[in-house]
RODO-2510 file (C-alpha; in nm, 4 decimals, decimal comma):
residues 570
     n   res          X          Y          Z
     1     x    -7,8452     6,2668    21,7186
     2     x    -7,7546     5,9010    21,7740
     3     x    -7,9494     5,5812    21,7078
     4     x    -8,1881     5,4507    21,9755
     5     x    -8,0137     5,3138    22,2810
     6     x    -8,1996     4,9885    22,3395
     7     x    -8,3442     4,7778    22,0563
     8     x    -8,6062     4,5482    22,2045
     9     x    -8,6686     4,3104    21,9162
    10     x    -8,4437     4,0283    22,0379
    11     x    -8,4571     3,6638    22,1364
    12     x    -8,2971     3,5461    22,4590
    13     x    -8,0915     3,2551    22,5868
    14     x    -7,9151     3,1815    22,9156
    15     x    -7,5519     3,2846    22,9067
    16     x    -7,2579     3,2193    23,1357
    17     x    -7,2693     3,5547    23,3138
    18     x    -7,6332     3,4950    23,4026
    19     x    -7,5602     3,1689    23,5845
    20     x    -7,4698     3,3658    23,8983
    21     x    -7,8357     3,4544    23,9416
    22     x    -8,0870     3,2159    24,0903
    23     x    -8,3496     3,1065    23,8419
    24     x    -8,6863     3,1165    24,0234
    25     x    -8,8838     2,7937    24,0399
    26     x    -9,2419     2,8998    24,1131
    27     x    -9,4661     3,0204    23,8255
    28     x    -9,5104     3,3604    23,9895
    29     x    -9,1363     3,4029    24,0237
    30     x    -9,0665     3,2852    23,6712
    31     x    -9,3125     3,5430    23,5452
    32     x    -9,1527     3,8108    23,7610
    33     x    -9,4745     3,8918    23,9495
    34     x    -9,3790     3,8107    24,3060
    35     x    -9,5302     4,0124    24,5888
    36     x    -9,2175     4,2263    24,6054
    37     x    -9,2505     4,3642    24,2560
    38     x    -9,6251     4,3644    24,1916
    39     x    -9,6249     4,7428    24,1996
    40     x    -9,3177     4,7915    23,9831
    41     x    -9,3731     4,9882    23,6641
    42     x    -9,7355     5,0983    23,7140
    43     x    -9,9062     5,2348    23,4047
    44     x    -9,9710     5,6078    23,3984
    45     x   -10,3428     5,6866    23,3689
    46     x   -10,4372     5,7826    23,0156
    47     x   -10,5152     6,1482    22,9539
    48     x   -10,8350     6,1883    22,7548
    49     x   -10,8952     6,5260    22,5914
    50     x   -11,2187     6,7090    22,5155
    51     x   -11,2512     6,7262    22,1382
    52     x   -11,5569     6,9522    22,1268
    53     x   -11,3550     7,2697    22,0694
    54     x   -11,0539     7,1390    21,8745
    55     x   -11,0355     6,8513    21,6312
    56     x   -10,8928     6,5240    21,7646
    57     x   -10,5329     6,4411    21,6845
    58     x   -10,6392     6,1150    21,5209
    59     x   -10,7565     6,3252    21,2267
    60     x   -10,3924     6,3441    21,1159
    61     x   -10,4123     5,9759    21,0219
    62     x   -10,7605     5,9944    20,8725
    63     x   -10,7416     6,2921    20,6357
    64     x   -10,5642     6,2290    20,3048
    65     x   -10,5291     6,6040    20,2490
    66     x   -10,3292     6,6342    20,5709
    67     x   -10,1008     6,3502    20,4614
    68     x   -10,0315     6,5168    20,1276
    69     x    -9,9746     6,8525    20,2980
    70     x    -9,7162     6,6998    20,5298
    71     x    -9,5407     6,5209    20,2449
    72     x    -9,5063     6,8569    20,0724
    73     x    -9,3860     7,0377    20,3846
    74     x    -9,1292     6,7773    20,4873
    75     x    -9,0087     6,7204    20,1313
    76     x    -8,9430     7,0911    20,0793
    77     x    -8,7558     7,1068    20,4109
    78     x    -8,5350     6,8113    20,3163
    79     x    -8,4576     6,9655    19,9768
    80     x    -8,2635     7,2489    20,1430
    81     x    -7,9149     7,1119    20,2296
    82     x    -7,8579     7,2634    20,5733
    83     x    -7,5381     7,0625    20,6254
    84     x    -7,3063     7,1450    20,9141
    85     x    -6,9429     7,0512    20,9709
    86     x    -6,7224     7,0825    21,2777
    87     x    -6,5320     7,3728    21,1183
    88     x    -6,8396     7,5862    21,0469
    89     x    -6,8369     7,8352    21,3330
    90     x    -6,9137     8,1738    21,1730
    91     x    -7,2841     8,2180    21,0875
    92     x    -7,1919     8,4993    20,8470
    93     x    -6,9844     8,2628    20,6349
    94     x    -7,1236     8,1735    20,2909
    95     x    -7,1345     7,8080    20,3951
    96     x    -7,4471     7,8947    20,5938
    97     x    -7,6370     8,0228    20,2881
    98     x    -7,8783     7,7230    20,2877
    99     x    -8,0039     7,8298    20,6298
   100     x    -8,1209     8,1593    20,4790
   101     x    -8,3312     7,9612    20,2329
   102     x    -8,4552     7,7335    20,5082
   103     x    -8,5830     8,0263    20,7147
   104     x    -8,7627     8,1663    20,4109
   105     x    -8,9266     7,8288    20,3573
   106     x    -9,0495     7,8061    20,7175
   107     x    -9,2099     8,1490    20,6919
   108     x    -9,3863     8,0412    20,3722
   109     x    -9,5065     7,7053    20,5071
   110     x    -9,6328     7,8351    20,8416
   111     x    -9,7877     8,1788    20,7910
   112     x   -10,0016     8,1677    21,1073
   113     x    -9,7043     8,0819    21,3282
   114     x    -9,5029     8,3641    21,1761
   115     x    -9,7873     8,6153    21,2080
   116     x    -9,9130     8,5255    21,5565
   117     x    -9,5995     8,4108    21,7418
   118     x    -9,2961     8,6085    21,8494
   119     x    -9,0095     8,5105    21,6154
   120     x    -8,6567     8,5724    21,7443
   121     x    -8,3241     8,5108    21,5726
   122     x    -8,0276     8,4490    21,8010
   123     x    -7,6760     8,4364    21,6562
   124     x    -7,8379     8,4845    21,3158
   125     x    -7,9889     8,1384    21,2553
   126     x    -8,1130     8,0127    21,5915
   127     x    -8,4909     8,0388    21,6120
   128     x    -8,6941     8,1009    21,9274
   129     x    -9,0648     8,0944    21,8472
   130     x    -9,2884     8,1921    22,1388
   131     x    -9,6648     8,1679    22,1601
   132     x    -9,7641     8,3798    22,4578
   133     x   -10,0852     8,3691    22,6544
   134     x   -10,3691     8,6132    22,6142
   135     x   -10,3160     8,9457    22,7968
   136     x   -10,6165     8,8707    23,0192
   137     x   -10,4739     8,5378    23,1411
   138     x   -10,4543     8,5564    23,5193
   139     x   -10,2905     8,2207    23,6055
   140     x    -9,9158     8,2012    23,5502
   141     x    -9,7951     7,8606    23,4348
   142     x    -9,4496     7,7498    23,3315
   143     x    -9,3878     7,7396    22,9573
   144     x    -9,3511     7,4203    22,7565
   145     x    -9,0308     7,3969    22,5516
   146     x    -9,0103     7,1882    22,2340
   147     x    -8,6774     7,1720    22,0561
   148     x    -8,5311     7,0397    21,7311
   149     x    -8,2364     7,1293    21,5098
   150     x    -8,2252     7,2704    21,1596
   151     x    -7,8878     7,1254    21,0597
   152     x    -7,8095     6,7845    20,9140
   153     x    -7,4928     6,5764    20,8921
   154     x    -7,3055     6,6091    20,5601
   155     x    -7,3385     6,3692    20,2696
   156     x    -7,0334     6,1642    20,1755
   157     x    -7,1170     6,0245    19,8290
   158     x    -7,4607     6,1067    19,6870
   159     x    -7,4265     5,8272    19,4302
   160     x    -7,4593     5,5730    19,7134
   161     x    -7,8192     5,6783    19,7758
   162     x    -8,1232     5,5065    19,6262
   163     x    -8,2784     5,8508    19,5786
   164     x    -8,0773     6,1759    19,5753
   165     x    -8,0161     6,2766    19,9373
   166     x    -8,1717     6,6212    19,9023
   167     x    -8,4581     6,5298    19,6721
   168     x    -8,7148     6,4758    19,9479
   169     x    -8,8464     6,1852    19,7419
   170     x    -9,1721     6,0249    19,8590
   171     x    -9,2392     5,6681    19,7460
   172     x    -9,5923     5,6494    19,8868
   173     x    -9,4729     5,5159    20,2232
   174     x    -9,1311     5,6630    20,3095
   175     x    -8,9978     6,0121    20,2578
   176     x    -8,6276     5,9877    20,1713
   177     x    -8,3423     6,2273    20,2287
   178     x    -8,0867     6,3670    20,4711
   179     x    -8,2676     6,5126    20,7695
   180     x    -8,5959     6,3320    20,7048
   181     x    -8,5519     6,1449    21,0343
   182     x    -8,2872     6,3583    21,2051
   183     x    -8,4567     6,5793    21,2667
   184     x    -8,6539     6,7896    21,0188
   185     x    -8,9322     6,5404    21,0768
   186     x    -8,9655     6,6715    21,4318
   187     x    -8,9132     7,0372    21,3435
   188     x    -9,1762     7,0342    21,0683
   189     x    -9,4084     6,8255    21,2852
   190     x    -9,3921     7,0719    21,5740
   191     x    -9,4564     7,3729    21,3533
   192     x    -9,7397     7,1891    21,1779
   193     x    -9,9104     7,1021    21,5066
   194     x    -9,8895     7,4641    21,6255
   195     x   -10,0077     7,5944    21,2858
   196     x   -10,3123     7,3679    21,3085
   197     x   -10,3940     7,4821    21,6607
   198     x   -10,3725     7,8461    21,5558
   199     x   -10,5936     7,7801    21,2534
   200     x   -10,8680     7,6704    21,4948
   201     x   -10,8497     7,9917    21,6945
   202     x   -10,6574     7,8400    21,9828
   203     x   -10,4861     8,0789    22,2257
   204     x   -10,2469     7,9205    22,4767
   205     x   -10,3113     7,9395    22,8498
   206     x    -9,9400     7,8875    22,9155
   207     x    -9,6516     7,9921    22,6879
   208     x    -9,5374     7,7416    22,4265
   209     x    -9,1796     7,7861    22,3095
   210     x    -9,0135     7,6258    22,0076
   211     x    -8,6331     7,6476    22,0033
   212     x    -8,4485     7,5391    21,6903
   213     x    -8,0687     7,5435    21,6947
   214     x    -7,8588     7,5122    21,3811
   215     x    -7,5469     7,3162    21,4795
   216     x    -7,6593     7,0269    21,6980
   217     x    -7,4590     6,7878    21,4823
   218     x    -7,1484     6,9994    21,5552
   219     x    -7,1989     7,0129    21,9347
   220     x    -7,4344     7,3111    21,9578
   221     x    -7,1824     7,5755    22,0577
   222     x    -7,3142     7,8386    21,8172
   223     x    -7,6676     7,7062    21,8352
   224     x    -7,8370     7,5860    22,1523
   225     x    -7,5536     7,7293    22,3629
   226     x    -7,6714     8,0749    22,2537
   227     x    -8,0401     7,9948    22,3004
   228     x    -8,0083     7,8606    22,6561
   229     x    -7,9007     8,1843    22,8317
   230     x    -8,1780     8,3789    22,6575
   231     x    -8,4409     8,1370    22,7885
   232     x    -8,2876     8,1178    23,1362
   233     x    -8,2809     8,4961    23,1692
   234     x    -8,6427     8,5101    23,0550
   235     x    -8,7925     8,2240    23,2580
   236     x    -8,5387     8,1614    23,5337
   237     x    -8,3707     7,8472    23,6590
   238     x    -8,6119     7,5523    23,6424
   239     x    -8,8557     7,7922    23,4769
   240     x    -8,9771     7,5444    23,2108
   241     x    -9,2414     7,2779    23,2839
   242     x    -9,0814     7,0203    23,0546
   243     x    -8,8465     7,0072    22,7567
   244     x    -8,8992     6,7674    22,4684
   245     x    -8,6147     6,7166    22,2210
   246     x    -8,5209     6,4421    21,9758
   247     x    -8,3739     6,1054    22,0721
   248     x    -8,4860     5,8014    22,2664
   249     x    -8,5716     5,4470    22,1710
   250     x    -8,8927     5,5188    21,9817
   251     x    -9,1657     5,2584    22,0251
   252     x    -9,0622     4,8927    22,0274
   253     x    -9,1777     4,5464    22,1216
   254     x    -9,0100     4,2473    22,2780
   255     x    -9,0208     3,9340    22,0655
   256     x    -8,9623     3,5717    22,1506
   257     x    -8,7294     3,3639    21,9367
   258     x    -9,0399     3,2085    21,7763
   259     x    -9,1494     3,5487    21,6488
   260     x    -9,4745     3,5370    21,8469
   261     x    -9,6596     3,8675    21,8422
   262     x    -9,6513     4,0777    22,1581
   263     x    -9,9382     4,2947    22,2743
   264     x    -9,7216     4,5360    22,4744
   265     x    -9,5451     4,8331    22,3133
   266     x    -9,2627     5,0098    22,4966
   267     x    -9,2405     5,3854    22,4518
   268     x    -8,8900     5,4868    22,5558
   269     x    -8,8204     5,8579    22,5955
   270     x    -8,4710     5,9159    22,7276
   271     x    -8,4601     6,0923    23,0642
   272     x    -8,0820     6,1108    23,0888
   273     x    -7,7675     6,1200    22,8787
   274     x    -7,4192     5,9814    22,9178
   275     x    -7,1399     6,2317    22,9599
   276     x    -6,8669     6,2866    22,7033
   277     x    -6,5091     6,3931    22,6599
   278     x    -6,3050     6,4016    22,3399
   279     x    -5,9291     6,3747    22,3858
   280     x    -5,6920     6,5248    22,1312
   281     x    -5,3469     6,3613    22,1076
   282     x    -5,0804     6,5815    21,9452
   283     x    -4,7274     6,4625    21,8712
   284     x    -4,4433     6,6792    21,7352
   285     x    -4,1189     6,5060    21,6270
   286     x    -3,8262     6,6001    21,4020
   287     x    -3,8768     6,5432    21,0292
   288     x    -3,6336     6,4431    20,7596
   289     x    -3,5982     6,2171    20,4571
   290     x    -3,7707     5,8812    20,4682
   291     x    -3,4549     5,7092    20,3454
   292     x    -3,2937     5,7721    20,6860
   293     x    -3,5792     5,6991    20,9309
   294     x    -3,5688     5,6495    21,3066
   295     x    -3,6695     5,3101    21,4405
   296     x    -4,0154     5,4469    21,5185
   297     x    -4,1660     5,7358    21,3250
   298     x    -4,4223     5,9665    21,4772
   299     x    -4,6969     5,7622    21,3137
   300     x    -4,5565     5,4493    21,4761
   301     x    -4,5416     5,6134    21,8187
   302     x    -4,8981     5,7396    21,7905
   303     x    -5,0091     5,3953    21,6723
   304     x    -4,8602     5,2384    21,9833
   305     x    -5,0447     5,4906    22,1995
   306     x    -5,3778     5,4109    22,0333
   307     x    -5,3078     5,0379    22,0640
   308     x    -5,2351     5,0726    22,4363
   309     x    -5,5486     5,2794    22,4940
   310     x    -5,7551     5,0089    22,3287
   311     x    -5,5916     4,7190    22,5153
   312     x    -5,4941     4,8416    22,8634
   313     x    -5,6909     4,9005    23,1874
   314     x    -6,0153     4,7891    23,0287
   315     x    -6,1816     4,7329    23,3649
   316     x    -6,2830     5,0999    23,3582
   317     x    -6,5306     4,9974    23,0869
   318     x    -6,7121     4,7523    23,3154
   319     x    -7,0914     4,8011    23,2935
   320     x    -7,2887     4,8845    23,6057
   321     x    -7,6624     4,8990    23,6700
   322     x    -7,7067     5,1310    23,9650
   323     x    -8,0292     5,1521    24,1598
   324     x    -8,1081     5,4916    24,0029
   325     x    -8,0036     5,4059    23,6479
   326     x    -8,2939     5,4760    23,4084
   327     x    -8,2451     5,1464    23,2221
   328     x    -8,3279     4,9580    23,5424
   329     x    -8,6843     5,0867    23,5202
   330     x    -8,7086     4,9696    23,1597
   331     x    -8,5982     4,6193    23,2565
   332     x    -8,8405     4,6187    23,5509
   333     x    -9,1214     4,7172    23,3151
   334     x    -9,0317     4,4315    23,0824
   335     x    -9,0297     4,1825    23,3706
   336     x    -9,3743     4,2945    23,4781
   337     x    -9,5485     4,3542    23,1457
   338     x    -9,3725     4,1074    22,9128
   339     x    -9,2651     3,8247    23,1471
   340     x    -9,2823     3,5580    22,8788
   341     x    -9,0375     3,7437    22,6554
   342     x    -8,7546     3,8319    22,8968
   343     x    -8,4645     3,6219    23,0218
   344     x    -8,5838     3,3887    23,2976
   345     x    -8,3041     3,5155    23,5233
   346     x    -8,3704     3,8873    23,4681
   347     x    -8,5877     3,9345    23,7763
   348     x    -8,3181     3,7798    23,9981
   349     x    -8,0493     3,9896    23,8337
   350     x    -8,2429     4,3072    23,9085
   351     x    -8,2816     4,1993    24,2723
   352     x    -7,9111     4,1234    24,3063
   353     x    -7,6803     4,3434    24,5114
   354     x    -7,4010     4,2826    24,2596
   355     x    -7,4747     4,5684    24,0198
   356     x    -7,1711     4,4949    23,8025
   357     x    -7,2562     4,1257    23,7572
   358     x    -7,6188     4,2087    23,6786
   359     x    -7,5137     4,4694    23,4249
   360     x    -7,2658     4,2316    23,2584
   361     x    -7,5245     3,9544    23,2293
   362     x    -7,7784     4,1900    23,0743
   363     x    -7,5202     4,3458    22,8439
   364     x    -7,3995     4,0062    22,7225
   365     x    -7,7558     3,8951    22,6575
   366     x    -7,8859     4,2151    22,4981
   367     x    -7,5885     4,3181    22,2842
   368     x    -7,3632     4,6170    22,2273
   369     x    -7,6253     4,8901    22,2121
   370     x    -7,7549     4,7934    22,5566
   371     x    -7,4038     4,7434    22,6908
   372     x    -7,3139     5,0999    22,6073
   373     x    -7,6044     5,2400    22,8088
   374     x    -7,4442     5,0772    23,1138
   375     x    -7,0747     5,1468    23,0640
   376     x    -6,8346     5,4091    22,9339
   377     x    -6,7050     5,3720    22,5799
   378     x    -6,3889     5,4624    22,3914
   379     x    -6,3603     5,5231    22,0173
   380     x    -6,0479     5,6286    21,8288
   381     x    -6,2084     5,8306    21,5502
   382     x    -5,9419     6,0461    21,3819
   383     x    -5,5766     5,9796    21,2927
   384     x    -5,3694     6,2238    21,0866
   385     x    -4,9969     6,2294    21,0151
   386     x    -4,7519     6,2864    20,7360
   387     x    -4,7745     6,4723    20,4064
   388     x    -4,5614     6,2719    20,1606
   389     x    -4,4281     5,9202    20,1126
   390     x    -4,0610     6,0268    20,1269
   391     x    -4,0882     6,2784    20,4127
   392     x    -4,0926     6,1795    20,7772
   393     x    -4,4091     6,2955    20,9580
   394     x    -4,3510     6,5910    21,1890
   395     x    -4,7031     6,6562    21,3211
   396     x    -4,9257     6,3637    21,4106
   397     x    -5,2667     6,3975    21,5719
   398     x    -5,5356     6,1585    21,6824
   399     x    -5,8773     6,2100    21,8379
   400     x    -6,0368     5,9662    22,0816
   401     x    -6,3989     6,0077    22,1867
   402     x    -6,5328     5,8849    22,5205
   403     x    -6,8946     5,8564    22,6300
   404     x    -6,9126     5,8567    23,0075
   405     x    -7,1351     5,6190    23,2029
   406     x    -7,3593     5,7498    23,4783
   407     x    -7,1378     5,6011    23,7509
   408     x    -6,8214     5,7714    23,6227
   409     x    -6,6827     6,1143    23,5316
   410     x    -6,4872     6,2475    23,2335
   411     x    -6,1907     6,3090    23,4635
   412     x    -6,1652     5,9383    23,5408
   413     x    -6,1224     5,8596    23,1716
   414     x    -5,8755     6,1449    23,1209
   415     x    -5,6659     6,0231    23,4132
   416     x    -5,6622     5,6705    23,2714
   417     x    -5,5515     5,7940    22,9293
   418     x    -5,2685     6,0002    23,0736
   419     x    -5,1623     5,7127    23,2978
   420     x    -5,1392     5,4756    23,0005
   421     x    -4,9618     5,7261    22,7774
   422     x    -4,6904     5,8440    23,0201
   423     x    -4,4714     5,5288    23,0011
   424     x    -4,4764     5,5470    22,6205
   425     x    -4,3736     5,9116    22,6309
   426     x    -4,0835     5,8260    22,8595
   427     x    -3,9853     5,5300    22,6433
   428     x    -3,9410     5,7534    22,3401
   429     x    -3,7783     6,0400    22,5315
   430     x    -4,0599     6,2814    22,4634
   431     x    -4,1714     6,5749    22,6741
   432     x    -4,5349     6,5819    22,7813
   433     x    -4,8017     6,8442    22,8333
   434     x    -5,0822     6,6788    23,0266
   435     x    -5,4411     6,7933    23,0564
   436     x    -5,3599     7,0261    23,3444
   437     x    -5,0365     7,1587    23,1938
   438     x    -4,9862     7,4515    22,9615
   439     x    -4,8328     7,3808    22,6193
   440     x    -4,4620     7,4395    22,5959
   441     x    -4,3344     7,7061    22,3630
   442     x    -4,2817     7,5594    22,0146
   443     x    -3,9191     7,6803    22,0104
   444     x    -3,8404     7,4682    22,3165
   445     x    -4,0309     7,1545    22,2135
   446     x    -3,7277     6,9482    22,1175
   447     x    -3,4793     7,0790    22,3771
   448     x    -3,3325     6,7744    22,5513
   449     x    -3,5903     6,5381    22,4021
   450     x    -3,6891     6,3563    22,0847
   451     x    -4,0154     6,5452    22,0533
   452     x    -4,3178     6,6642    22,2396
   453     x    -4,6564     6,5110    22,3144
   454     x    -4,9608     6,7139    22,4218
   455     x    -5,2929     6,6030    22,5674
   456     x    -5,5968     6,8289    22,5424
   457     x    -5,9739     6,8069    22,5226
   458     x    -6,2000     6,9192    22,2420
   459     x    -6,4713     7,1586    22,3682
   460     x    -6,4222     7,0504    22,7299
   461     x    -6,5623     6,7518    22,9229
   462     x    -6,9341     6,6939    22,9814
   463     x    -7,0619     6,5156    23,2902
   464     x    -7,3548     6,2727    23,2622
   465     x    -7,6844     6,4597    23,2569
   466     x    -7,9110     6,4869    23,5599
   467     x    -8,1755     6,2138    23,5394
   468     x    -8,5306     6,3418    23,5109
   469     x    -8,7843     6,1866    23,7515
   470     x    -9,0056     5,9036    23,6226
   471     x    -9,2090     5,8038    23,9275
   472     x    -9,5737     5,8643    23,8409
   473     x    -9,6564     5,8889    24,2133
   474     x    -9,4128     6,1731    24,2823
   475     x    -9,3657     6,3370    23,9416
   476     x    -9,6961     6,4726    23,8113
   477     x    -9,5312     6,6118    23,4980
   478     x    -9,3946     6,2714    23,4000
   479     x    -9,7254     6,1037    23,4883
   480     x    -9,9125     6,3386    23,2559
   481     x    -9,6517     6,3123    22,9799
   482     x    -9,6673     5,9329    22,9992
   483     x   -10,0466     5,9404    23,0136
   484     x   -10,0689     6,1488    22,6969
   485     x    -9,8235     5,9141    22,5274
   486     x   -10,0404     5,6145    22,6158
   487     x   -10,3562     5,7872    22,4925
   488     x   -10,2019     5,8864    22,1611
   489     x   -10,0353     5,5605    22,0657
   490     x   -10,3057     5,3297    22,1951
   491     x   -10,5395     5,5156    21,9578
   492     x   -10,3148     5,4652    21,6526
   493     x   -10,4782     5,2097    21,4180
   494     x   -10,1541     5,0166    21,3676
   495     x   -10,1285     4,9627    21,7453
   496     x   -10,4947     4,8860    21,8071
   497     x   -10,5414     4,6520    22,1006
   498     x   -10,1860     4,7043    22,2263
   499     x   -10,0878     4,8327    22,5696
   500     x    -9,8312     5,1121    22,5654
   501     x    -9,5854     5,1050    22,8556
   502     x    -9,3868     5,4259    22,8966
   503     x    -9,0417     5,4018    23,0526
   504     x    -8,7578     5,6537    23,0753
   505     x    -8,4216     5,5389    22,9437
   506     x    -8,0710     5,6733    22,8791
   507     x    -7,9134     5,8259    22,5665
   508     x    -7,5666     5,7006    22,4759
   509     x    -7,4924     6,0188    22,2815
   510     x    -7,5824     6,3806    22,3456
   511     x    -7,8497     6,6178    22,2188
   512     x    -7,8978     6,9922    22,2488
   513     x    -8,0563     6,9276    22,5889
   514     x    -7,7078     6,9110    22,7423
   515     x    -7,7187     7,2896    22,7208
   516     x    -8,0645     7,3209    22,8803
   517     x    -8,0118     7,1481    23,2175
   518     x    -8,0789     7,4692    23,4130
   519     x    -8,4158     7,5239    23,2498
   520     x    -8,6109     7,2226    23,3770
   521     x    -8,5942     6,9102    23,5896
   522     x    -8,8140     6,7362    23,3333
   523     x    -8,6155     6,6811    23,0128
   524     x    -8,7315     6,4182    22,7655
   525     x    -8,5423     6,3155    22,4538
   526     x    -8,7726     6,1306    22,2195
   527     x    -8,8437     6,0909    21,8505
   528     x    -9,1634     5,8861    21,8792
   529     x    -9,1400     5,6504    21,5801
   530     x    -9,2446     5,2858    21,5789
   531     x    -8,9693     5,0342    21,5020
   532     x    -8,8938     5,0142    21,1320
   533     x    -9,0456     5,3545    21,0540
   534     x    -8,7402     5,5798    21,1065
   535     x    -8,4369     5,4425    20,9264
   536     x    -8,0684     5,5063    20,8540
   537     x    -8,0061     5,8140    21,0672
   538     x    -7,6622     5,9599    20,9843
   539     x    -7,6052     5,7244    20,6927
   540     x    -7,7048     5,6413    20,3366
   541     x    -8,0779     5,6224    20,2523
   542     x    -8,2086     5,8033    20,5595
   543     x    -8,5880     5,7995    20,5500
   544     x    -8,9039     5,8321    20,7584
   545     x    -9,2383     5,6585    20,7217
   546     x    -9,4963     5,9288    20,6652
   547     x    -9,7243     5,7503    20,9135
   548     x    -9,4556     5,7919    21,1818
   549     x    -9,4339     6,1617    21,0980
   550     x    -9,8102     6,2002    21,1411
   551     x    -9,8092     6,0019    21,4650
   552     x    -9,5362     6,2263    21,6055
   553     x    -9,7545     6,5255    21,5175
   554     x   -10,0382     6,3647    21,7141
   555     x    -9,8143     6,3504    22,0202
   556     x    -9,6985     6,7128    21,9885
   557     x   -10,0547     6,8338    21,9308
   558     x   -10,1985     6,6457    22,2297
   559     x    -9,9120     6,7317    22,4640
   560     x    -9,9700     7,1022    22,4022
   561     x   -10,3428     7,0625    22,4620
   562     x   -10,3069     6,8345    22,7668
   563     x   -10,0681     7,0677    22,9474
   564     x   -10,2320     7,3920    22,8358
   565     x   -10,4814     7,4327    23,1210
   566     x   -10,3198     7,1807    23,3568
   567     x   -10,1356     7,2841    23,6699
   568     x    -9,8967     7,0439    23,8415
   569     x    -9,9772     7,1960    24,1806
   570     x   -10,3482     7,1247    24,1536
***
């Protein structure tokens, strides 16, 4: 998982790229509430549930025993080091031993789930947990699918942590440790919500499916990639009502530069993801003694290639805010519901026909995290070459990762890379295997050349994800999802008196949902934590506020209940 895409706690000022947009003069225009956009970003009606049969979700924040129970559950889950690396591909390898312990723990913590649900293991450690309807249920409704992942990113140096990374330490407010936020918080929260429902005698009226992969942090190829075909065979294409996974921008506010409090909270599930392609650069050159070097060693040649990639044809990384881009809706919501906190030119920018200029102005004002929701990105992440100080490097490799904007394709970025690299290859008299070529035989690599350069992709390219609908007038599933979200978080004591505005946004990275596109048109990526309550994902001192964990449980619990007897066709 990656950090939230759009932080909203920012102050604004007019910048040069914004000067192209007309600054409105009338009060209505300044506030962004002209006749043309009065109906932009309507609030979904809240979904109020009958609490006569099942206890209200707010009880999670009111019962000290529940808090202590969840501290224990999440702490025990964090204590098991289910780390995953890119080279771990065989589930039978001893490196996966912690996952055996983790499965034992889940069975111990959630006895009702494990006794009443159907528990399936796919590729050894993937879990599919299905709560089916009663045999006498006559109405067939699409299942709900909730997902999370069991694995966590590895620890670099445990001594850097305030508390040991696998201690599951609770300081009375935050629970610390690797996976506490990403995303054992969600996994334990989902199982806890279902366990509570079962303890009250609840029987679902539509299937509820929990799918937990075990290598999301390593691209999901032995995890969710094995789960997806099982679910598609069982439920069919578009056979799931909605999918909820981790991700998103949590819950945030806009702030003025004066720090004035805002009464609007933005809940930002992601309804799309950027695409991705990882390019592997491989250079083979003759070796020898370092005392008799060529003018440019293999490391030098590869360095020039990386330099050129980072400094040539940069117009491909121009941001663009298309009419269907999810972030546009977020900005429109801010203009309508927080007019006093947004840039005074934002409304005009959104009305402009120049999508590139509007995107650049917003990106310059909002910062890098917003910029990268609107444009493709390039990151040189790995560089390896040489084995000894007095031996010329013979094999040099580099890895460059691209995240692909919604208006582009992975192939466009591959073509650019090859176009930039070809003149360098010719300059150094190297042979080239491009993306569409087959690698030359190693024995013929140096024939008539000074070496060989190969371009390939790691795991294949990924196009940007289909964008899930977010119009409450035409998408009843989104309207109900957003309505439940409003009901839950407007009832949270810490947000009392606030208005929750729900808007779909875009994920700059990728989650397991990239493998579930066929299952549903309604895919939401959201870890619903208020700002400042889920910290340091993928780095030192990762931690989660226990209140945020309980609030996420409220959402899971009420979503299951709200969709249980509901039918989108009614």
